[in-house]
DOLO-654157 format. One record per residue: x, y, z of N, C-alpha, C in turn; residue in one letter. Coordinates in nm, 2 decimals, decimal comma. Example, Ala and Ser with C-alpha at 12.3 -4.5 7.8 and 13.67 -1.06 7.14 Angstrom:
BEGIN
1,32:-0,57:0,78:1,23:-0,45:0,78:1,32:-0,33:0,78:A
1,28:-0,22:0,71:1,37:-0,11:0,71:1,29:0,00:0,79:S
# end
This chain:
BEGIN
0,15:5,68:10,18:0,08:5,71:10,30:0,17:5,82:10,38:M
0,13:5,94:10,37:0,21:6,05:10,42:0,17:6,09:10,56:N
0,05:6,05:10,60:-0,01:6,08:10,74:0,07:6,02:10,85:V
0,09:6,09:10,96:0,15:6,03:11,08:0,05:5,92:11,13:Q
0,11:5,80:11,16:0,02:5,69:11,21:-0,06:5,73:11,33:I
0,01:5,80:11,42:-0,05:5,84:11,55:-0,17:5,93:11,53:E
-0,16:6,01:11,42:-0,27:6,10:11,39:-0,39:6,03:11,33:N
-0,37:5,91:11,28:-0,48:5,83:11,22:-0,54:5,73:11,32:A
-0,48:5,72:11,44:-0,52:5,62:11,53:-0,65:5,65:11,60:M
-0,75:5,56:11,60:-0,88:5,59:11,67:-0,85:5,60:11,82:P
-0,95:5,66:11,89:-0,94:5,68:12,03:-0,94:5,54:12,10:E
-0,85:5,52:12,20:-0,85:5,40:12,28:-0,75:5,30:12,22:G
-0,69:5,33:12,10:-0,60:5,23:12,04:-0,45:5,27:12,08:F
-0,37:5,17:12,07:-0,22:5,19:12,10:-0,15:5,15:11,97:V
-0,04:5,23:11,94:0,04:5,20:11,82:0,17:5,14:11,86:F
0,20:5,01:11,82:0,32:4,95:11,85:0,41:4,97:11,72:E
0,50:5,07:11,74:0,58:5,11:11,62:0,67:5,00:11,57:R
0,73:4,93:11,66:0,83:4,82:11,61:0,76:4,72:11,53:T
0,64:4,68:11,57:0,56:4,58:11,50:0,47:4,64:11,40:Q
0,46:4,77:11,39:0,37:4,84:11,29:0,23:4,79:11,30:N
0,17:4,80:11,42:0,03:4,76:11,43:-0,04:4,84:11,54:V
-0,16:4,87:11,52:-0,24:4,94:11,63:-0,34:4,83:11,68:M
-0,36:4,84:11,81:-0,45:4,75:11,88:-0,53:4,82:11,98:H
-0,66:4,77:12,00:-0,75:4,83:12,09:-0,88:4,76:12,09:G
-0,98:4,81:12,17:-1,11:4,75:12,18:-1,22:4,86:12,18:A
-1,33:4,83:12,11:-1,44:4,91:12,10:-1,56:4,83:12,13:V
-1,65:4,87:12,21:-1,77:4,79:12,24:-1,74:4,65:12,29:N
-1,63:4,64:12,36:-1,59:4,51:12,41:-1,53:4,41:12,30:G
-1,51:4,46:12,18:-1,45:4,38:12,07:-1,31:4,43:12,04:I
-1,21:4,34:12,05:-1,07:4,37:12,03:-1,04:4,37:11,88:A
-0,97:4,47:11,83:-0,94:4,48:11,69:-0,79:4,51:11,67:L
-0,74:4,47:11,55:-0,60:4,51:11,51:-0,61:4,59:11,39:L
-0,53:4,70:11,38:-0,52:4,78:11,26:-0,38:4,78:11,21:I
-0,35:4,74:11,09:-0,22:4,73:11,04:-0,20:4,83:10,92:V
-0,11:4,93:10,94:-0,08:5,02:10,82:-0,01:4,94:10,71:P
-0,06:4,94:10,59:0,00:4,88:10,48:0,06:4,99:10,39:V
0,17:5,04:10,42:0,23:5,16:10,36:0,25:5,14:10,21:T
0,29:5,03:10,17:0,32:5,00:10,03:0,19:5,02:9,94:A
0,08:4,99:10,00:-0,05:5,00:9,92:-0,13:5,12:9,96:E
-0,07:5,20:10,05:-0,14:5,32:10,10:-0,28:5,29:10,16:N
-0,28:5,19:10,24:-0,40:5,14:10,31:-0,38:5,11:10,45:Q
-0,49:5,09:10,52:-0,49:5,03:10,66:-0,58:4,90:10,65:F
-0,53:4,80:10,72:-0,61:4,67:10,72:-0,66:4,65:10,87:R
-0,79:4,66:10,88:-0,86:4,63:11,01:-0,88:4,48:11,01:I
-0,83:4,42:11,12:-0,83:4,27:11,14:-0,92:4,24:11,26:Q
-1,02:4,15:11,24:-1,10:4,11:11,35:-1,10:3,96:11,36:L
-1,07:3,90:11,47:-1,08:3,76:11,50:-1,20:3,73:11,58:H
-1,30:3,65:11,53:-1,42:3,64:11,60:-1,48:3,50:11,57:A
-1,57:3,45:11,65:-1,64:3,32:11,64:-1,76:3,33:11,55:D
-1,74:3,37:11,43:-1,85:3,39:11,33:-1,92:3,26:11,30:I
-1,84:3,15:11,29:-1,90:3,02:11,25:-2,00:2,97:11,36:E
-1,98:3,01:11,48:-2,07:2,96:11,59:-2,18:3,06:11,62:K
-2,19:3,17:11,54:-2,29:3,27:11,57:-2,42:3,25:11,49:S
-2,53:3,26:11,55:-2,66:3,25:11,48:-2,68:3,37:11,38:A
-2,61:3,48:11,41:-2,62:3,59:11,32:-2,51:3,60:11,21:G
-2,46:3,48:11,17:-2,35:3,48:11,07:-2,39:3,54:10,94:K
-2,51:3,50:10,89:-2,55:3,55:10,76:-2,58:3,70:10,76:D
-2,63:3,74:10,87:-2,66:3,89:10,89:-2,53:3,96:10,88:N
-2,43:3,91:10,95:-2,30:3,98:10,96:-2,23:3,98:10,82:F
-2,23:3,86:10,75:-2,17:3,85:10,62:-2,24:3,94:10,52:L
-2,37:3,96:10,54:-2,44:4,05:10,45:-2,40:4,19:10,47:G
-2,37:4,23:10,60:-2,32:4,36:10,63:-2,18:4,38:10,57:F
-2,09:4,28:10,57:-1,96:4,29:10,51:-1,98:4,31:10,36:L
-2,07:4,24:10,30:-2,09:4,24:10,15:-2,12:4,38:10,10:G
-2,19:4,46:10,18:-2,23:4,60:10,12:-2,14:4,71:10,18:V
-2,04:4,67:10,25:-1,95:4,77:10,32:-1,88:4,86:10,22:L
-1,84:4,80:10,11:-1,77:4,88:10,00:-1,86:4,98:9,93:Q
-1,99:4,94:9,92:-2,09:5,03:9,86:-2,12:5,14:9,95:Q
-2,12:5,12:10,08:-2,16:5,22:10,17:-2,05:5,32:10,20:R
-1,93:5,27:10,19:-1,81:5,36:10,22:-1,71:5,35:10,10:H
-1,69:5,46:10,03:-1,60:5,46:9,91:-1,46:5,44:9,95:P
-1,42:5,46:10,07:-1,28:5,45:10,11:-1,25:5,30:10,15:F
-1,35:5,21:10,15:-1,33:5,07:10,18:-1,29:5,00:10,05:V
-1,17:4,95:10,05:-1,12:4,88:9,93:-1,15:4,73:9,92:Q
-1,17:4,67:10,04:-1,20:4,53:10,05:-1,26:4,50:10,19:Y
-1,36:4,41:10,19:-1,42:4,36:10,31:-1,45:4,22:10,29:A
-1,39:4,13:10,37:-1,41:3,99:10,35:-1,38:3,90:10,47:G
-1,42:3,78:10,46:-1,41:3,68:10,57:-1,34:3,56:10,52:Y
-1,25:3,50:10,59:-1,17:3,39:10,54:-1,24:3,25:10,56:N
-1,36:3,25:10,61:-1,43:3,13:10,63:-1,40:3,05:10,76:G
-1,31:3,11:10,84:-1,28:3,04:10,97:-1,30:3,13:11,09:M
-1,21:3,23:11,10:-1,23:3,32:11,22:-1,17:3,46:11,20:N
-1,14:3,50:11,08:-1,08:3,63:11,05:-1,15:3,71:10,95:T
-1,18:3,83:10,99:-1,25:3,93:10,90:-1,14:4,04:10,87:V
-1,13:4,07:10,75:-1,03:4,18:10,71:-1,10:4,29:10,63:S
-1,08:4,41:10,67:-1,13:4,53:10,60:-1,02:4,62:10,56:V
-0,99:4,64:10,43:-0,89:4,73:10,38:-0,94:4,87:10,35:N
-0,88:4,97:10,41:-0,93:5,10:10,40:-0,82:5,19:10,33:V
-0,86:5,26:10,23:-0,77:5,35:10,16:-0,73:5,47:10,25:A
-0,60:5,50:10,25:-0,56:5,61:10,33:-0,60:5,74:10,26:S
-0,66:5,84:10,33:-0,70:5,97:10,28:-0,64:6,08:10,37:R
-0,53:6,04:10,43:-0,45:6,13:10,51:-0,53:6,19:10,62:E
-0,57:6,31:10,61:-0,64:6,38:10,73:-0,78:6,32:10,76:Q
-0,83:6,24:10,67:-0,96:6,17:10,70:-0,94:6,03:10,76:E
-0,82:5,99:10,77:-0,80:5,85:10,81:-0,86:5,82:10,95:D
-0,83:5,90:11,05:-0,88:5,88:11,18:-1,03:5,87:11,19:K
-1,10:5,96:11,12:-1,24:5,96:11,12:-1,30:5,83:11,04:E
-1,23:5,80:10,93:-1,28:5,68:10,86:-1,26:5,55:10,93:N
-1,14:5,54:11,00:-1,12:5,42:11,08:-1,21:5,41:11,20:L
-1,24:5,52:11,26:-1,33:5,53:11,37:-1,47:5,49:11,33:T
-1,52:5,53:11,22:-1,65:5,50:11,17:-1,66:5,35:11,15:I
-1,56:5,29:11,08:-1,56:5,15:11,05:-1,55:5,06:11,17:L
-1,46:5,09:11,26:-1,45:5,00:11,38:-1,58:5,01:11,47:I
-1,64:5,13:11,47:-1,77:5,15:11,54:-1,88:5,06:11,48:S
-1,89:5,07:11,34:-1,99:4,99:11,27:-1,96:4,84:11,29:E
-1,83:4,80:11,27:-1,80:4,66:11,29:-1,83:4,60:11,42:L
-1,79:4,67:11,53:-1,81:4,62:11,66:-1,96:4,63:11,70:T
-2,03:4,73:11,65:-2,18:4,73:11,68:-2,25:4,62:11,61:S
-2,21:4,58:11,49:-2,27:4,47:11,42:-2,23:4,34:11,49:K
-2,11:4,33:11,54:-2,08:4,21:11,62:-2,17:4,20:11,74:C
-2,20:4,31:11,81:-2,29:4,30:11,93:-2,43:4,26:11,89:M
-2,47:4,32:11,77:-2,61:4,29:11,72:-2,62:4,14:11,69:E
-2,52:4,08:11,63:-2,52:3,94:11,58:-2,48:3,84:11,68:C
-2,44:3,89:11,80:-2,39:3,80:11,90:-2,26:3,74:11,87:G
-2,17:3,81:11,80:-2,04:3,77:11,76:-1,94:3,82:11,87:I
-1,85:3,72:11,91:-1,75:3,76:12,01:-1,61:3,73:11,95:R
-1,51:3,80:12,02:-1,37:3,77:11,98:-1,34:3,62:12,01:N
-1,25:3,57:11,93:-1,20:3,44:11,96:-1,05:3,43:11,93:C
-0,98:3,33:11,99:-0,84:3,32:11,97:-0,80:3,30:11,82:C
-0,70:3,36:11,77:-0,66:3,35:11,63:-0,61:3,20:11,61:S
-0,57:3,13:11,71:-0,51:3,00:11,69:-0,61:2,89:11,72:R
-0,66:2,88:11,84:-0,75:2,77:11,88:-0,90:2,80:11,85:C
-0,93:2,93:11,82:-1,07:2,97:11,79:-1,16:2,97:11,91:K
-1,11:2,94:12,03:-1,19:2,94:12,15:-1,22:3,08:12,20:N
-1,34:3,10:12,25:-1,38:3,24:12,31:-1,33:3,24:12,45:V
-1,21:3,31:12,47:-1,15:3,32:12,60:-1,09:3,46:12,60:L
-1,05:3,51:12,73:-0,98:3,64:12,73:-0,86:3,63:12,65:P
-0,84:3,74:12,57:-0,73:3,75:12,47:-0,63:3,85:12,50:L
-0,51:3,84:12,44:-0,41:3,94:12,44:-0,35:3,95:12,30:R
-0,31:4,08:12,27:-0,25:4,10:12,14:-0,10:4,07:12,14:A
-0,05:4,02:12,03:0,09:3,98:12,02:0,13:3,98:11,87:A
0,26:3,98:11,85:0,31:3,96:11,71:0,38:3,83:11,71:A
0,34:3,73:11,63:0,41:3,60:11,62:0,47:3,60:11,48:V
0,61:3,59:11,48:0,68:3,60:11,36:0,65:3,72:11,28:D
0,62:3,83:11,35:0,59:3,96:11,28:0,44:3,98:11,25:G
0,36:3,87:11,26:0,22:3,88:11,22:0,14:3,91:11,34:A
0,06:4,02:11,34:-0,03:4,05:11,46:-0,14:3,95:11,48:P
-0,16:3,91:11,60:-0,27:3,81:11,63:-0,32:3,84:11,77:V
-0,44:3,78:11,79:-0,50:3,78:11,92:-0,50:3,64:11,98:L
-0,44:3,62:12,09:-0,42:3,48:12,15:-0,48:3,47:12,29:L
-0,54:3,35:12,32:-0,58:3,32:12,45:-0,45:3,29:12,54:C
-0,47:3,28:12,67:-0,35:3,26:12,75:-0,28:3,13:12,72:A
-0,36:3,02:12,69:-0,30:2,89:12,67:-0,22:2,90:12,54:N
-0,27:2,95:12,43:-0,20:2,96:12,31:-0,08:3,05:12,31:C
-0,10:3,16:12,39:0,02:3,25:12,41:0,13:3,18:12,48:F
0,10:3,10:12,58:0,21:3,03:12,65:0,27:2,92:12,56:S
0,18:2,86:12,48:0,23:2,76:12,39:0,33:2,81:12,29:Q
0,29:2,93:12,22:0,38:2,98:12,12:0,51:3,04:12,19:V
0,50:3,09:12,31:0,62:3,13:12,38:0,71:3,02:12,41:M
0,66:2,90:12,45:0,74:2,78:12,47:0,80:2,73:12,35:N
0,72:2,74:12,24:0,78:2,69:12,11:0,89:2,77:12,07:E
0,88:2,91:12,08:0,99:3,00:12,04:1,11:2,98:12,13:A
1,09:2,96:12,26:1,20:2,94:12,36:1,27:2,81:12,34:D
1,19:2,70:12,31:1,24:2,57:12,31:1,30:2,53:12,17:G
1,28:2,61:12,07:1,32:2,57:11,94:1,47:2,56:11,93:Q
1,54:2,65:11,99:1,69:2,65:11,98:1,75:2,54:12,07:S
1,67:2,49:12,17:1,73:2,39:12,26:1,71:2,25:12,20:R
1,61:2,24:12,11:1,59:2,11:12,05:1,69:2,08:11,94:Q
1,78:1,98:11,97:1,89:1,95:11,88:1,87:1,82:11,82:K
1,92:1,80:11,70:1,91:1,68:11,62:2,02:1,58:11,66:E
1,99:1,46:11,69:2,09:1,36:11,72:2,10:1,27:11,60:N
2,20:1,30:11,51:2,21:1,24:11,38:2,23:1,08:11,40:M
2,31:1,05:11,50:2,35:0,90:11,51:2,22:0,82:11,54:F
2,15:0,87:11,65:2,02:0,80:11,68:1,92:0,81:11,57:L
1,92:0,92:11,50:1,83:0,94:11,39:1,86:0,84:11,28:G
1,99:0,81:11,25:2,02:0,71:11,15:1,97:0,58:11,19:L
1,99:0,54:11,32:1,94:0,41:11,37:1,79:0,40:11,35:I
1,72:0,51:11,39:1,58:0,51:11,37:1,54:0,50:11,23:G
1,61:0,57:11,14:1,58:0,56:10,99:1,60:0,42:10,94:A
1,70:0,35:10,99:1,73:0,21:10,94:1,62:0,12:10,99:I
1,58:0,13:11,12:1,47:0,05:11,17:1,34:0,08:11,10:L
1,31:0,21:11,07:1,19:0,24:11,01:1,19:0,19:10,86:G
1,30:0,21:10,79:1,31:0,17:10,65:1,29:0,01:10,64:A
1,34:-0,06:10,74:1,33:-0,20:10,74:1,18:-0,25:10,75:L
1,10:-0,17:10,82:0,96:-0,20:10,82:0,90:-0,19:10,68:L
0,94:-0,08:10,61:0,89:-0,06:10,48:0,94:-0,17:10,38:G
1,07:-0,21:10,41:1,13:-0,32:10,33:1,05:-0,45:10,34:T
1,00:-0,48:10,46:0,92:-0,60:10,47:0,80:-0,60:10,38:V
0,73:-0,48:10,37:0,62:-0,46:10,29:0,65:-0,49:10,14:L
0,77:-0,44:10,10:0,82:-0,46:9,96:0,83:-0,61:9,93:W
0,90:-0,68:10,03:0,92:-0,82:10,01:0,79:-0,90:10,00:V
0,70:-0,86:10,09:0,57:-0,93:10,10:0,49:-0,91:9,97:V
0,49:-0,79:9,92:0,42:-0,76:9,79:0,49:-0,83:9,68:I
0,62:-0,83:9,68:0,70:-0,90:9,58:0,67:-1,05:9,57:G
0,64:-1,11:9,68:0,62:-1,26:9,69:0,49:-1,29:9,61:M
0,40:-1,20:9,60:0,28:-1,23:9,52:0,28:-1,18:9,38:V
0,40:-1,14:9,34:0,43:-1,10:9,20:0,40:-0,96:9,16:G
0,40:-0,87:9,26:0,37:-0,73:9,23:0,48:-0,64:9,27:F
0,49:-0,53:9,20:0,58:-0,42:9,25:0,49:-0,30:9,27:I
0,48:-0,25:9,39:0,38:-0,14:9,42:0,46:-0,02:9,47:A
0,41:0,10:9,42:0,47:0,22:9,47:0,45:0,24:9,62:G
0,34:0,19:9,67:0,31:0,21:9,81:0,43:0,15:9,90:I
0,49:0,04:9,85:0,60:-0,02:9,92:0,72:0,08:9,93:A
0,75:0,14:9,81:0,86:0,24:9,81:0,83:0,36:9,90:G
0,70:0,40:9,90:0,66:0,51:9,98:0,67:0,47:10,13:Y
0,64:0,35:10,16:0,65:0,30:10,30:0,79:0,30:10,35:A
0,88:0,27:10,26:1,02:0,27:10,30:1,07:0,41:10,33:I
1,04:0,50:10,25:1,07:0,64:10,27:1,01:0,70:10,39:V
0,87:0,68:10,40:0,80:0,74:10,51:0,84:0,68:10,64:F
0,85:0,55:10,65:0,90:0,49:10,78:1,04:0,53:10,82:C
1,12:0,55:10,71:1,26:0,59:10,74:1,26:0,73:10,80:G
1,19:0,82:10,75:1,18:0,96:10,80:1,12:0,96:10,94:M
1,01:0,88:10,96:0,95:0,88:11,09:1,04:0,82:11,19:K
1,11:0,71:11,16:1,21:0,66:11,25:1,32:0,75:11,29:G
1,37:0,83:11,19:1,47:0,93:11,21:1,43:1,03:11,31:Y
1,30:1,08:11,28:1,25:1,19:11,37:1,22:1,14:11,51:E
1,18:1,02:11,53:1,15:0,96:11,66:1,27:0,95:11,75:M
1,38:0,89:11,69:1,50:0,87:11,77:1,59:0,99:11,77:L
1,59:1,06:11,65:1,68:1,17:11,64:1,63:1,30:11,70:G
1,50:1,29:11,74:1,43:1,41:11,81:1,40:1,52:11,72:K
1,46:1,52:11,60:1,43:1,63:11,51:1,47:1,59:11,37:K
1,38:1,62:11,27:1,41:1,59:11,13:1,45:1,71:11,05:L
1,58:1,72:11,01:1,63:1,83:10,93:1,63:1,80:10,79:S
1,67:1,89:10,70:1,68:1,86:10,56:1,79:1,76:10,54:R
1,90:1,77:10,62:2,00:1,67:10,61:1,95:1,53:10,64:K
1,87:1,53:10,74:1,81:1,40:10,78:1,72:1,34:10,67:G
1,65:1,43:10,60:1,56:1,38:10,49:1,65:1,32:10,38:I
1,76:1,39:10,34:1,85:1,34:10,24:1,90:1,20:10,28:V
1,94:1,19:10,41:2,00:1,06:10,46:1,89:0,95:10,44:I
1,77:0,99:10,48:1,66:0,89:10,47:1,63:0,85:10,32:C
1,64:0,94:10,23:1,62:0,91:10,09:1,73:0,82:10,04:I
1,85:0,85:10,07:1,97:0,77:10,03:1,95:0,63:10,09:I
1,92:0,62:10,21:1,90:0,49:10,28:1,79:0,41:10,22:L
1,68:0,48:10,18:1,57:0,42:10,12:1,60:0,36:9,99:S
1,69:0,43:9,91:1,73:0,37:9,78:1,81:0,25:9,80:C
1,90:0,24:9,90:1,97:0,12:9,93:1,88:0,01:9,98:L
1,78:0,05:10,06:1,69:-0,05:10,11:1,61:-0,12:10,00:M
1,58:-0,04:9,90:1,50:-0,10:9,78:1,59:-0,21:9,72:I
1,72:-0,18:9,70:1,81:-0,28:9,64:1,81:-0,40:9,73:V
1,82:-0,38:9,86:1,83:-0,49:9,96:1,70:-0,57:9,96:G
1,58:-0,50:9,95:1,45:-0,57:9,94:1,44:-0,65:9,82:A
1,50:-0,61:9,70:1,50:-0,68:9,58:1,59:-0,81:9,60:E
1,70:-0,79:9,66:1,79:-0,90:9,69:1,72:-1,01:9,77:Y
1,65:-0,97:9,88:1,58:-1,06:9,96:1,47:-1,13:9,88:V
1,40:-1,05:9,80:1,29:-1,11:9,72:1,35:-1,22:9,63:S
1,47:-1,19:9,57:1,53:-1,29:9,48:1,56:-1,42:9,55:L
1,62:-1,41:9,67:1,65:-1,52:9,75:1,53:-1,61:9,79:G
1,42:-1,54:9,82:1,30:-1,61:9,85:1,24:-1,68:9,73:I
1,25:-1,61:9,62:1,21:-1,67:9,49:1,28:-1,80:9,46:T
1,42:-1,80:9,48:1,50:-1,92:9,45:1,46:-2,03:9,55:I
1,43:-1,99:9,67:1,39:-2,10:9,77:1,26:-2,16:9,73:Y
1,16:-2,08:9,69:1,03:-2,13:9,65:1,03:-2,21:9,53:K
1,12:-2,18:9,43:1,12:-2,25:9,30:1,21:-2,37:9,31:E
1,32:-2,37:9,39:1,41:-2,48:9,38:1,43:-2,55:9,52:L
1,38:-2,50:9,62:1,40:-2,55:9,75:1,36:-2,70:9,77:G
1,24:-2,73:9,73:1,19:-2,87:9,74:1,26:-2,96:9,65:D
1,29:-2,91:9,53:1,35:-3,00:9,43:1,50:-3,04:9,47:T
1,57:-2,94:9,51:1,71:-2,96:9,54:1,74:-2,96:9,69:Y
1,64:-2,97:9,77:1,65:-2,97:9,92:1,74:-2,86:9,97:Y
1,71:-2,74:9,92:1,78:-2,62:9,96:1,71:-2,55:10,09:L
1,80:-2,51:10,18:1,75:-2,43:10,29:1,74:-2,29:10,25:S
1,68:-2,21:10,33:1,67:-2,06:10,30:1,81:-2,00:10,29:M
1,90:-2,05:10,37:2,04:-2,00:10,37:2,11:-2,04:10,24:G
2,09:-2,17:10,20:2,14:-2,21:10,07:2,09:-2,13:9,95:D
1,96:-2,09:9,96:1,90:-2,01:9,85:1,97:-1,88:9,84:S
1,99:-1,81:9,95:2,06:-1,68:9,95:2,20:-1,69:9,91:F
2,27:-1,80:9,94:2,41:-1,82:9,90:2,42:-1,84:9,75:A
2,31:-1,88:9,68:2,31:-1,90:9,54:2,28:-1,77:9,46:L
2,24:-1,66:9,53:2,21:-1,54:9,46:2,32:-1,49:9,37:I
2,45:-1,48:9,42:2,55:-1,43:9,33:2,57:-1,51:9,20:P
2,55:-1,64:9,21:2,56:-1,73:9,09:2,45:-1,70:8,99:A
2,33:-1,68:9,05:2,21:-1,65:8,96:2,23:-1,51:8,89:F
2,29:-1,42:8,97:2,31:-1,28:8,91:2,41:-1,28:8,80:L
2,48:-1,40:8,78:2,57:-1,41:8,67:2,49:-1,44:8,54:G
2,37:-1,48:8,55:2,28:-1,51:8,43:2,22:-1,38:8,38:E
2,24:-1,35:8,25:2,18:-1,23:8,19:2,03:-1,22:8,21:S
1,96:-1,33:8,20:1,82:-1,33:8,21:1,77:-1,28:8,35:E
1,84:-1,33:8,45:1,81:-1,30:8,59:1,85:-1,15:8,62:V
1,96:-1,11:8,57:2,01:-0,97:8,59:1,91:-0,88:8,52:V
1,86:-0,91:8,40:1,76:-0,83:8,33:1,63:-0,82:8,41:G
1,59:-0,93:8,47:1,46:-0,93:8,55:1,48:-0,84:8,67:G
1,59:-0,85:8,74:1,62:-0,77:8,86:1,62:-0,63:8,82:V
1,70:-0,59:8,71:1,71:-0,45:8,67:1,57:-0,40:8,64:A
1,49:-0,48:8,57:1,35:-0,43:8,54:1,27:-0,40:8,66:K
1,28:-0,49:8,76:1,21:-0,47:8,88:1,25:-0,35:8,96:D
1,39:-0,32:8,96:1,44:-0,21:9,02:1,40:-0,08:8,95:L
1,40:-0,08:8,82:1,36:0,04:8,75:1,22:0,08:8,78:I
1,13:-0,03:8,77:0,99:0,00:8,80:0,97:0,04:8,94:F
1,04:-0,03:9,03:1,03:-0,01:9,17:1,07:0,14:9,21:G
1,18:0,18:9,16:1,23:0,32:9,18:1,13:0,42:9,12:Y
1,08:0,39:9,00:0,99:0,49:8,94:0,86:0,50:9,02:A
0,81:0,39:9,06:0,68:0,39:9,14:0,71:0,45:9,28:L
0,82:0,42:9,34:0,85:0,48:9,47:0,86:0,63:9,46:A
0,93:0,68:9,36:0,94:0,83:9,34:0,80:0,89:9,31:I
0,72:0,82:9,23:0,59:0,87:9,20:0,50:0,88:9,33:W
0,51:0,78:9,41:0,43:0,77:9,53:0,48:0,86:9,64:A
0,61:0,89:9,65:0,67:0,96:9,76:0,70:1,11:9,73:S
0,70:1,15:9,61:0,75:1,28:9,57:0,67:1,39:9,65:F
0,54:1,39:9,64:0,46:1,49:9,70:0,47:1,50:9,85:S
0,48:1,38:9,91:0,49:1,37:10,06:0,63:1,43:10,10:S
0,74:1,39:10,03:0,87:1,43:10,07:0,88:1,58:10,04:V
0,83:1,63:9,94:0,83:1,77:9,90:0,76:1,86:10,01:K
0,65:1,81:10,06:0,57:1,88:10,17:0,65:1,88:10,29:L
0,71:1,76:10,33:0,79:1,75:10,45:0,91:1,84:10,44:R
0,97:1,85:10,33:1,09:1,94:10,31:1,06:2,08:10,34:W
0,94:2,12:10,29:0,90:2,26:10,31:0,87:2,28:10,46:R
0,80:2,18:10,52:0,77:2,20:10,66:0,89:2,21:10,75:Q
0,99:2,13:10,72:1,12:2,13:10,79:1,19:2,27:10,78:V
1,18:2,32:10,65:1,24:2,45:10,63:1,17:2,56:10,71:A
1,04:2,55:10,72:0,96:2,64:10,80:0,99:2,63:10,95:Q
1,01:2,50:11,00:1,04:2,48:11,14:1,17:2,53:11,18:E
1,27:2,53:11,08:1,40:2,57:11,11:1,42:2,72:11,12:Q
1,32:2,79:11,07:1,33:2,94:11,07:1,32:2,99:11,22:K
1,38:3,09:11,25:1,38:3,15:11,39:1,24:3,21:11,41:S
1,18:3,17:11,52:1,04:3,23:11,55:1,05:3,33:11,66:H
0,97:3,43:11,65:0,96:3,53:11,76:0,82:3,56:11,80:T
0,81:3,58:11,93:0,68:3,62:11,99:0,69:3,75:12,07:V
0,62:3,85:12,03:0,63:3,98:12,10:0,49:4,02:12,16:V
0,47:4,01:12,29:0,35:4,05:12,35:0,33:4,20:12,34:P
0,21:4,25:12,33:0,18:4,39:12,34:0,13:4,43:12,48:F
# end
């Protein structure tokens, strides 16, 4: 793309050089134009309430034939929610004319179909302002703009309290442990119990620690592994009480005191080891996808966010 961006800019648009985006309005419809230098293209971006419009099919039909009508259009599509993208091949000296033609046709079609701009984030039809959020150009209503500004400003102030997070993780994991014990009392080992220990641990960490980091997730996983062992220990004590309590007049405390002696029996150790192997395997199977997703979310949340109004 050898053309100067300013020379390709349609009338009424402004070029934000730092964010590499043009923004403006035609026929009352706000548009964003992003130069994609690597692909020698421009991307026209329209955020609109297409789903709420009675003229949706008419407008989508218009998009469908846009490439046939204009050879410089490389792509014209709708994301099914609120964003229309039209990619235009750069032809240097023809760029301003081609972009002007397309935005005129797009906005005229919006007027014909009763389609209005909407917020990129909440999709509500409200007065909008252009901005770059984490470098991506968007159109935001006043409420969403204030919200993303607050999120960006408050992110660095939100600190993780690891001590309280650990307490929360212990309390949360204990809730999951109760489920493990209850299920074990009826003779089952269920992956959902292991998942509950991990999930409740992370939730408790986040609630009391105010923030869940990757370090917090690792702590919760280690704690959950220990809790599974503890849950199996409790289950064994309850089993001893149920099997021998009436016969030998054992209290619950006596039954738990006998656990070390029972663990000296190879048959008992083998049964406990089998339960733990199956329990860990099922817990990993049930929790892996959830923990992986949360790990990615935390990584994304920890990235520095920027909001630049135009």
